[in-house]
Each structure stands twice: as structure tokens, then as C-alpha cells.
C-alpha positions as CSV (number, residue, x, y, z in Angstrom):
1,M,-71.9,-42.4,29.9
2,P,-68.9,-44.7,29.2
3,I,-65.6,-43.2,28.2
4,T,-64.6,-44.4,24.7
5,R,-61.5,-44.2,22.7
6,N,-63.2,-41.7,20.4
7,A,-64.1,-39.5,23.4
8,I,-60.5,-39.5,24.6
9,A,-59.3,-38.5,21.1
10,A,-61.9,-35.7,21.0
11,A,-60.8,-34.4,24.4
12,A,-57.2,-34.3,23.3
13,A,-58.0,-32.3,20.1
14,P,-56.7,-28.7,19.9
15,L,-59.1,-25.9,20.7
16,G,-61.3,-24.9,17.8
17,L,-64.3,-26.3,15.9
18,L,-63.8,-29.0,13.2
19,S,-66.4,-29.3,10.5
20,G,-67.5,-32.7,9.1
21,A,-65.2,-32.1,6.1
22,A,-62.3,-31.5,8.4
23,A,-63.0,-34.7,10.3
24,E,-63.2,-36.6,7.0
25,A,-59.8,-35.1,5.9
26,R,-58.2,-36.2,9.2
27,A,-59.6,-39.7,8.7
28,N,-58.0,-39.8,5.3
29,H,-54.7,-38.8,6.8
30,E,-54.8,-35.4,5.1
31,P,-53.9,-32.3,7.2
32,A,-56.8,-30.2,8.3
33,P,-56.3,-26.4,8.8
34,A,-54.9,-25.3,12.1
35,I,-54.9,-21.9,13.9
36,S,-52.6,-21.1,16.8
37,H,-51.4,-18.0,18.6
38,L,-54.6,-16.1,17.8
39,R,-54.2,-12.7,19.4
40,A,-55.5,-9.1,19.3
41,S,-53.2,-6.1,20.0
42,T,-55.4,-5.4,23.0
43,E,-58.6,-6.8,24.5
44,H,-59.8,-3.5,25.9
45,L,-60.0,-0.3,23.9
46,P,-61.0,3.2,25.2
47,S,-64.3,4.7,24.2
48,T,-62.6,6.4,21.2
49,A,-61.7,2.9,20.0
50,G,-59.2,3.0,17.1
51,V,-56.9,0.5,15.4
52,L,-57.1,-3.2,16.4
53,R,-54.5,-5.6,15.0
54,V,-55.4,-9.3,14.9
55,T,-52.7,-11.9,14.2
56,A,-52.5,-15.7,14.2
57,S,-50.3,-18.6,12.9
58,I,-52.0,-20.6,10.2
59,R,-51.2,-24.1,8.8
60,H,-52.7,-26.1,5.9
61,A,-55.3,-23.4,4.9
62,R,-56.1,-21.9,1.5
63,V,-58.3,-19.0,2.7
64,C,-58.7,-17.1,6.0
65,R,-61.7,-15.0,6.8
66,L,-62.0,-12.6,9.8
67,S,-65.6,-11.7,10.7
68,S,-67.6,-10.0,13.5
69,A,-71.1,-10.5,14.9
70,R,-71.3,-6.7,15.0
71,R,-70.9,-4.5,12.0
72,V,-67.3,-3.3,11.6
73,R,-65.8,-1.4,8.8
74,G,-63.5,-3.7,6.7
75,L,-65.1,-6.9,7.9
76,P,-65.5,-9.6,6.8
77,H,-61.8,-9.6,5.7
78,K,-60.9,-12.5,3.4
79,V,-57.4,-13.3,2.2
80,R,-55.3,-16.2,0.9
81,C,-53.3,-17.6,3.8
82,A,-51.6,-20.9,3.1
83,S,-49.2,-21.8,5.9
84,G,-47.8,-18.8,7.7
85,R,-48.9,-15.7,9.5
86,F,-52.3,-14.1,9.3
87,A,-52.5,-10.4,10.1
88,A,-55.4,-7.9,9.7
89,S,-55.9,-4.3,10.9
90,L,-59.4,-3.0,11.6
91,T,-60.9,0.2,13.0
92,L,-63.6,-0.3,15.6
93,P,-66.1,2.6,15.9
94,A,-66.2,4.9,18.9
95,N,-68.5,4.0,21.7
96,R,-70.9,6.9,22.6
97,S,-72.9,4.9,25.2
98,D,-72.3,4.6,28.9
99,E,-71.9,0.8,28.7
100,P,-69.0,-1.1,27.2
101,V,-69.5,-2.7,23.8
102,A,-68.1,-6.2,23.2
103,Y,-67.0,-7.4,19.7
104,A,-66.9,-11.2,19.1
105,L,-64.4,-11.8,16.3
106,T,-64.1,-15.1,14.5
107,L,-61.2,-16.2,12.3
108,S,-61.9,-19.1,10.0
109,A,-59.2,-21.0,8.2
110,V,-60.5,-22.9,5.2
111,G,-58.7,-25.8,3.5
112,R,-59.5,-29.5,3.8
113,G,-62.2,-28.4,6.1
114,T,-62.6,-25.4,8.3
115,R,-61.0,-24.5,11.6
116,T,-62.2,-21.5,13.6
117,G,-60.8,-19.4,16.5
118,R,-62.6,-16.7,18.4
119,L,-61.6,-13.5,20.2
120,Q,-63.6,-10.9,22.2
121,V,-62.6,-7.3,22.3
122,T,-64.3,-4.6,24.4
123,V,-64.6,-0.9,23.7
124,G,-65.0,1.0,26.9
125,P,-68.0,3.2,27.8
126,A,-68.0,6.9,27.0
127,G,-67.9,7.6,30.7
128,T,-64.3,6.7,31.3
129,F,-61.2,8.7,32.1
130,S,-59.0,10.6,29.6
131,L,-55.7,12.1,30.7
132,A,-53.6,14.9,29.1
133,V,-50.5,16.8,30.1
134,G,-49.2,20.0,28.6
135,R,-46.3,22.2,29.5
136,E,-46.7,22.9,33.2
137,F,-50.3,21.9,33.4
138,A,-52.5,18.8,33.1
139,C,-56.2,17.9,32.6
140,A,-58.4,14.8,33.2
141,R,-61.7,14.0,31.7
142,V,-63.5,12.4,34.6
143,P,-66.3,9.8,34.4
144,D,-69.1,12.3,34.7
145,S,-67.9,13.9,31.4
146,H,-66.5,17.0,33.1
147,V,-62.8,18.1,32.8
148,D,-60.6,19.0,35.7
149,C,-57.2,20.7,35.2
150,W,-54.3,21.8,37.4
151,G,-50.9,23.6,37.2
152,S,-50.0,26.8,35.4
153,N,-52.9,29.1,34.4
154,I,-50.9,31.9,32.9
155,E,-52.6,31.5,29.5
156,G,-56.0,30.3,30.9
157,Q,-55.2,26.7,30.1
158,L,-57.0,25.4,33.1
159,G,-60.3,26.5,31.5
160,D,-61.9,27.8,34.8
161,G,-62.5,31.3,33.5
162,E,-59.3,32.8,35.0
163,V,-56.2,33.9,33.2
164,G,-52.8,34.8,34.7
165,E,-52.6,32.5,37.7
166,A,-49.0,31.2,38.1
167,S,-49.9,28.0,39.8
168,V,-53.0,26.0,40.8
169,A,-51.7,22.9,42.6
170,S,-54.9,20.9,42.8
171,A,-57.7,20.2,40.3
172,V,-60.2,22.8,39.3
173,G,-63.1,22.3,36.9
174,A,-63.1,23.6,33.3
175,T,-66.1,25.9,33.0
176,G,-69.2,24.7,31.2
177,L,-67.9,21.3,30.0
178,S,-70.4,18.5,30.8
179,T,-70.3,16.3,27.6
180,A,-66.5,15.8,27.1
181,R,-65.4,12.5,25.7
182,T,-61.7,13.0,25.6
183,V,-59.2,15.8,26.5
184,S,-55.9,16.8,24.9
185,A,-53.3,19.2,26.2
186,G,-50.9,21.2,24.0
187,E,-48.0,23.5,25.0
188,T,-50.3,26.1,26.6
189,H,-53.8,25.3,25.4
190,A,-56.2,22.4,25.7
191,C,-59.1,20.9,23.9
192,A,-62.0,18.4,24.5
193,A,-63.9,16.3,22.0
194,L,-67.6,16.4,22.9
195,T,-70.2,13.7,22.7
196,G,-72.1,15.5,19.9
197,G,-69.1,15.5,17.6
198,A,-68.1,19.1,18.3
199,A,-64.9,20.3,20.0
200,D,-64.1,23.0,22.6
201,C,-60.6,24.5,23.2
202,W,-59.2,27.1,25.6
203,G,-55.9,28.7,26.6
204,E,-53.2,30.5,24.6
205,N,-54.6,31.7,21.3
206,E,-51.8,33.8,19.8
207,S,-51.7,31.7,16.6
208,G,-55.5,30.9,16.5
209,Q,-54.9,27.4,18.0
210,V,-58.1,27.6,20.0
211,G,-60.1,27.7,16.8
212,T,-62.5,30.6,17.4
213,G,-61.8,32.2,14.0
214,A,-59.6,34.9,15.5
215,A,-56.1,35.1,17.1
216,G,-55.1,37.2,20.0
217,R,-55.5,37.1,23.7
218,P,-55.8,33.9,25.8
219,I,-59.2,32.4,26.2
220,G,-59.8,31.2,29.8
221,R,-62.9,29.0,29.3
222,P,-63.8,26.2,26.8
223,T,-65.0,27.8,23.5
224,P,-66.4,25.9,20.4
225,V,-64.0,25.4,17.5
226,R,-65.6,26.9,14.4
227,A,-66.4,25.0,11.2
228,L,-65.8,21.6,12.8
229,A,-68.2,18.6,13.2
230,G,-68.1,14.9,13.6
231,V,-65.0,15.0,15.8
232,L,-63.8,11.8,17.3
233,A,-60.6,13.0,19.0
234,V,-58.4,16.1,19.2
235,A,-54.6,16.4,19.4
236,A,-53.3,19.7,20.7
237,G,-49.6,20.4,19.8
238,G,-47.4,23.5,20.1
239,P,-49.3,26.5,18.8
240,F,-51.6,24.4,16.6
241,T,-54.3,21.8,16.9
242,C,-55.6,18.8,14.8
243,A,-58.9,16.9,15.0
244,L,-59.7,13.4,13.8
245,A,-63.2,13.1,12.3
246,E,-65.3,9.9,12.5
247,A,-64.9,9.6,8.7
248,G,-61.2,9.0,9.2
249,T,-60.1,12.5,7.8
250,V,-58.0,15.0,9.7
251,A,-58.2,18.8,9.9
252,C,-55.7,21.2,11.6
253,W,-55.6,24.9,12.5
254,G,-53.3,27.4,14.2
255,A,-49.6,28.1,13.4
256,D,-48.3,26.8,10.1
257,L,-44.8,28.2,9.7
258,N,-43.4,24.7,9.5
259,G,-46.2,23.0,7.5
260,E,-47.7,21.6,10.7
261,L,-51.2,21.9,9.3
262,G,-50.4,19.4,6.5
263,N,-52.4,21.3,3.8
264,A,-49.6,21.5,1.2
265,T,-48.8,25.1,2.0
266,V,-46.8,27.1,4.5
267,A,-48.4,30.2,6.1
268,T,-48.3,32.2,9.3
269,R,-51.4,30.5,10.5
270,A,-54.9,29.3,9.7
271,L,-57.8,30.5,11.9
272,Q,-60.2,27.7,11.1
273,P,-59.7,24.0,10.4
274,E,-57.9,23.1,7.1
275,P,-58.0,19.5,5.8
276,V,-54.7,17.5,5.9
277,T,-53.8,16.3,2.5
278,G,-54.1,12.6,1.6
279,L,-55.5,11.2,4.9
280,E,-58.7,9.2,4.6
281,R,-58.5,6.2,7.0
282,T,-56.9,7.7,10.1
283,A,-57.5,6.0,13.4
284,G,-55.2,8.1,15.8
285,L,-53.3,11.4,16.0
286,A,-50.3,12.8,17.9
287,A,-49.0,16.4,17.8
288,G,-45.6,17.6,18.8
289,E,-44.1,21.1,19.0
290,A,-44.3,21.8,15.2
291,F,-45.1,18.5,13.6
292,A,-47.9,15.9,13.8
293,C,-48.4,12.2,13.0
294,A,-51.4,10.1,12.0
295,L,-51.9,6.4,12.6
296,E,-53.7,4.9,9.7
297,A,-56.2,2.0,9.9
298,S,-53.7,-0.2,8.1
299,G,-51.2,0.1,11.0
300,I,-48.8,2.4,9.2
301,V,-47.8,6.0,10.3
302,A,-47.5,9.2,8.4
303,C,-46.1,12.5,9.7
304,W,-45.8,16.1,8.5
305,G,-44.4,19.5,9.6
306,E,-40.9,20.4,10.8
307,N,-38.3,17.8,10.1
308,T,-35.1,19.4,11.4
309,Y,-34.3,16.4,13.7
310,G,-35.8,13.6,11.6
311,Q,-39.0,13.6,13.6
312,L,-41.1,12.7,10.5
313,G,-39.2,9.3,10.4
314,D,-38.9,9.1,6.6
315,G,-35.1,9.0,6.6
316,Q,-34.6,12.7,6.0
317,S,-33.7,15.5,8.3
318,E,-32.8,19.2,8.3
319,E,-36.0,20.0,6.5
320,P,-37.7,23.1,8.0
321,A,-41.1,22.3,6.6
322,V,-42.8,19.3,5.0
323,T,-46.3,20.4,4.1
324,H,-48.0,17.0,3.5
325,P,-47.9,13.6,5.2
326,V,-45.0,11.3,4.5
327,A,-44.8,7.6,5.5
328,V,-42.6,6.7,8.5
329,S,-40.0,4.2,7.3
330,G,-40.3,0.5,8.2
331,L,-43.2,0.7,10.6
332,A,-46.1,-1.8,10.5
333,D,-48.7,-3.2,12.9
334,V,-48.7,0.1,14.9
335,T,-51.5,0.5,17.5
336,Q,-50.7,3.8,19.2
337,I,-48.5,6.8,18.5
338,A,-47.1,9.6,20.7
339,A,-45.2,12.8,19.9
340,G,-42.7,14.8,22.0
341,T,-41.1,18.1,21.2
342,A,-39.0,16.8,18.2
343,F,-39.3,13.1,18.4
344,A,-42.1,10.5,18.2
345,C,-42.7,6.9,19.2
346,A,-45.0,4.0,18.1
347,L,-46.4,1.1,20.0
348,T,-46.7,-2.1,17.9
349,A,-49.2,-4.9,18.1
350,A,-46.4,-7.2,19.5
351,G,-45.9,-4.9,22.5
352,G,-42.6,-3.3,21.3
353,V,-41.9,0.4,21.0
354,D,-40.0,2.2,18.2
355,C,-38.9,5.9,18.4
356,W,-37.4,8.4,15.9
357,G,-36.2,12.0,15.7
358,E,-34.1,14.0,18.2
359,D,-31.9,12.0,20.5
360,G,-29.9,14.5,22.4
361,Y,-31.1,13.2,25.8
362,G,-31.7,9.6,25.1
363,E,-35.3,10.2,23.9
364,L,-35.1,7.2,21.6
365,G,-34.3,4.8,24.4
366,D,-32.1,2.5,22.3
367,E,-28.9,2.5,24.3
368,Q,-27.2,4.5,21.6
369,P,-26.4,8.0,22.9
370,G,-23.9,8.6,20.1
371,H,-26.4,8.8,17.2
372,A,-24.9,10.9,14.4
373,H,-26.0,14.5,14.8
374,L,-27.9,13.3,18.0
375,L,-30.9,12.1,16.0
376,S,-32.3,9.1,14.0
377,A,-34.4,9.9,11.0
378,V,-35.8,6.3,11.0
379,P,-37.4,4.3,13.8
380,V,-35.2,2.4,16.2
381,A,-36.4,-0.1,18.8
382,V,-36.5,1.0,22.4
383,H,-34.1,-1.2,24.4
384,G,-35.7,-4.0,26.5
385,I,-39.4,-3.0,26.1
386,A,-41.8,-6.0,25.6
387,G,-45.4,-6.4,26.4
388,A,-46.2,-2.6,26.4
389,R,-49.8,-1.6,26.5
390,A,-49.6,2.2,26.1
391,I,-47.0,4.9,25.5
392,A,-46.7,8.7,26.2
393,A,-44.1,11.2,25.1
394,A,-43.1,14.5,26.8
395,E,-40.6,17.2,25.7
396,R,-37.5,15.1,25.8
397,D,-38.6,11.8,27.4
398,A,-41.1,9.0,26.9
399,C,-42.7,6.2,29.0
400,A,-44.3,2.9,28.3
401,L,-47.1,1.2,30.4
402,L,-46.3,-2.5,30.7
403,A,-48.7,-5.4,30.7
404,G,-48.4,-5.8,34.5
405,G,-49.3,-2.2,35.2
406,A,-45.7,-1.0,35.8
407,V,-44.2,2.0,33.9
408,D,-40.7,2.3,32.3
409,C,-39.3,5.7,31.2
410,W,-36.3,6.9,29.3
411,G,-34.8,10.2,28.1
412,A,-34.0,13.5,30.0
413,G,-34.6,13.2,33.7
414,E,-33.3,16.3,35.3
415,Q,-36.8,17.2,36.6
416,G,-37.5,13.7,38.0
417,Q,-39.6,12.8,35.1
418,L,-38.2,9.3,34.8
419,G,-39.8,8.7,38.2
420,H,-36.9,7.2,40.2
421,A,-34.7,8.4,43.0
422,H,-31.7,9.5,40.9
423,A,-32.7,12.4,38.6
424,G,-30.7,12.4,35.4
425,A,-30.9,11.3,31.8
426,S,-31.1,7.6,30.7
427,D,-30.8,6.3,27.2
428,V,-32.5,3.0,28.2
429,P,-35.8,2.5,30.1
430,V,-35.8,2.6,33.9
431,R,-38.6,1.5,36.2
432,V,-40.8,4.3,37.7
433,D,-40.9,3.8,41.5
434,G,-44.3,3.4,43.1
435,V,-46.6,2.9,40.1
436,G,-48.6,-0.3,40.0
437,G,-51.9,-1.1,38.5
438,G,-51.5,1.6,35.8
439,A,-54.3,1.8,33.3
440,A,-53.3,4.8,31.1
441,L,-50.4,7.3,30.6
442,A,-50.1,10.9,29.6
443,A,-47.1,13.3,29.3
444,G,-46.1,16.8,28.5
445,G,-43.5,19.3,29.3
446,N,-41.3,17.6,32.0
447,T,-44.2,15.8,33.7
448,F,-45.8,12.4,33.4
449,C,-49.1,11.2,34.8
450,A,-50.6,7.7,35.1
451,L,-54.2,6.7,35.7
452,L,-54.5,3.8,38.1
453,D,-57.0,1.0,38.2
454,S,-58.4,2.6,41.3
455,E,-59.2,5.7,39.1
456,Q,-56.8,7.8,41.1
457,V,-54.2,9.8,39.1
458,Q,-50.4,9.9,39.9
459,C,-48.0,12.4,38.5
460,W,-44.3,12.9,38.7
461,G,-41.6,15.2,37.4
462,S,-41.5,19.0,37.1
463,N,-43.8,20.8,39.6
464,G,-42.8,24.4,39.4
465,S,-46.4,25.4,38.6
466,G,-48.2,22.7,40.6
467,E,-48.5,20.4,37.6
468,V,-48.1,17.3,39.7
469,G,-51.3,18.4,41.4
470,D,-50.5,17.3,45.0
471,R,-51.4,20.8,46.5
472,R,-47.7,21.7,46.7
473,A,-46.1,23.7,43.9
474,G,-42.3,24.1,43.8
475,E,-39.9,21.2,44.1
476,L,-39.8,18.5,41.5
477,R,-41.3,15.1,42.3
478,A,-39.0,12.2,41.5
479,A,-41.6,9.8,43.0
480,P,-45.2,9.7,41.8
481,A,-47.7,11.7,43.9
482,I,-51.5,11.4,44.0
483,V,-53.4,14.3,42.3
484,A,-55.7,16.0,44.8
485,G,-59.3,16.3,43.8
486,V,-59.4,13.8,40.9
487,P,-61.8,12.1,40.5
């Protein structure tokens, strides 16, 4: 076939599909719509799915329309979009199958013709890893839907039926769990969301945080949470627990002295799940020592509970109890949240990280150790972080998983939790030695863990109860070590 001038012009055209009307507009020297920098906040979501942020630069269009070949709540999404930036948040449903689910998304810019751009996003299969770290213990949901835990078992938080063991330095199986989808670790208890929409918890139960309908002695094996169904994910905090339902609502139970149950009251505790006030389109949860935060499908964040250190992020502090969700100031396009003891962080669609709350040890990572009163009641940007894919927060430190698989951490470091040779605090991110090919992060207490692409788990930091999981309890681990027996 001969090469013609028209063929050369077509080959040089920008990517996208031009309709006949658009071609006619070009012929008449009238600008056709254009789409550039079409991106999703991530191309791969875990089986629990969650918020996806789609952005693009638009020129010469009147209307933009985002659609999907599969059914997605909130799509098609149609807005006016002259020249400028297009942005939309959507919540993809959880994947309960053993195979990944692909979503083909199409953005159409309509003006003097139509230009289209396409993306594909994958939600992982239910049979994938989930990592969680509590105070002096950790758990992993392994691909066969069982849960393995290691570290301190004083309160039965390993779920193997035993209570009172000071240290278990390699993984043991939580009894009776065979349909776990995700796992979450609180201070001294843990929970798993199950494939049928139920949830099991185990460990310390002094405030009723296990959800059996009673408070008292530790529970050493997974036990169903009463009056709870349709669970998508669970967030275990201090002595309380919250669950995200598939409908986008949130319920919490356990201690409530600081309003951490978010039900517009303060009480000693609640022994069964109580609805959190005003949350209807929640896509993610994070729980700290005595506060919790929700990521809404719109990409904003709301928090409730103790606000002594500004950990609710609404510009206020020195509040002992806020009993209903309040919006975190100035945040948008958030795709993940994480909570430490008295601070929280948010990952944005652009790959940056913002943190707020207590800053006595550099937890906010913004190179400003002299914050007034050692806190910031509004989000501040973590210094130098770009292209982050995931975040995790521990007691007084946080880490970010970067696009290349490396991990940067900041905050307190006296237990080696920043993962480099020189233990000590840092108010700016430092690179963790020896982590490459990281796929997920988890944190709690003074320990961090990373899931590698090889499906091995590395942990570092405090190891007094064997929470690093390398068969040797005792000395801290300033360099990541492989957890024995996982997977």
C-alpha cells in the first residue's frame, strides 16, 4: 500500500480516537477536543478495592464523560469540563473471586467532535496477602485465606488458642480461620474480615473490643463479632474496633471514653457495633490509639475521637473527645489513610503524603521539628516524598512505599524502625536499607513490615517479643529480616 500524505498525518496524530465530526472541525481550522496526562491513582487495587482517582488535562471540550464497561457505582460520570483539569473519584467494588477483575475505563471529551482516552485498572483476587502489625505482634492473611501471626501472645493476640506466651518468634496459624479476606491488628487484639461478610476478632477484650457482646478476659482464638454483617474491611485500634460495610457505612465497638466510636456520645464502652454518625460513602478506614478516620469515596477524609494533639486534622487541638466525624482541613484526592498513636497520614492521587497530629518525634516528616506545642492540627506535606504507592503508620513513625518498590520512613527511630544502620529520630524521610520490590506495607508499635513481590515478608524495628518474626526475639532489628514461616 503506498504511503500518502494523509497516512503520514494520521500517523502523527496524538493518541485517541477522532470522530468524523472532530475531523471536520480540524478541516475547518477549529480546535477539536484534546486529552492528555490521563492517569489513575493506581493501576492495581487489592481485593478490598476502594477509592480510585482518575485525572486528566482537557482542552477545547464542553463536556467530559467517564464510563466503564463493567458496572461501577457513580459511573457514568458526566461534568462540564472546558479547558483545564478533569478529576473524578469512584469506588470500585470488592473482588470476592480468586481471579483478578479488570475495569476498562473510558474518558470522552466532547466539543467540536469527541476525543476518547482509555485506562485499565485491576482489582486483585481475594486470594492475596494482607499484612497487619500491632503492638509487639504482627499477622498476615496468606493466599490460602488462613491467617498467620507472630510476636507477643500475652493477650492471645496470635489467635492460636493460647494466652500468656511472652514471645513467639515465628509464624503460627490463627485457629479456625479459613475464609479470611483481610486482617487488621490493633494494640493487643486483631480482626479478620471474612469472605461471607462476617468478621472474627481475638486478643485483649477488657473493653469489649473483640465484639463478643461481653468484656473481660482475653480471647485466644478467632470469635465472631456479634450483630455485624456485610463487612468489607476491619480497622482495629487501641481498645476499640471499627468495620466498613459494603454499603459504605461504618460501625465501631469497644472503648468510647474519647468518642472513638463516633456515635455522638461518650461512654465507657459499647459491647456491640454502633453506627458512626454521618458516614454513608466510606471507602477506607484507619484506627489509632483513641481516634479513627474514614476515607470517603469523594477523596476527602473525616476523623473522630480524641483530639488532644490535633490528630483529627480540623485545625483544633486539646479536645479530649469529638464524638462525630469532622472533615480534615485542606485534603482532596486522597486514596489511602493511615493512623498512628496520635497522628495520621494521607496518600494523595499525585503520590504525595500529608500528615497531621502529634509531632514530638518527627512523625509529620516535614523537616519542621519545632512545630508549636509539638503538633500540627492541619495536614502538612511530608518532605521529599513523590510517587508513593502506599503508606503505613506506627506509634510515632510512618513509612511510604515508593513507585520503584523502595521504602522511606520518618519519625522516632530508637528501636530501628526507620530501617537504617543509625537508630534515632528523623523529621525527614530516610531510605530503609535492603527493601526492594516492596508490594505492601504495615506498621504498629515500633515495628514495620513489607510484603515483597516474591510474597516473602520482611520486618524491622522493635523485636522484644519476636515481632520481627525471624525466630530470634530480643534485640531490635535496624535492617529488615525475613519472617520465618510466611507464606
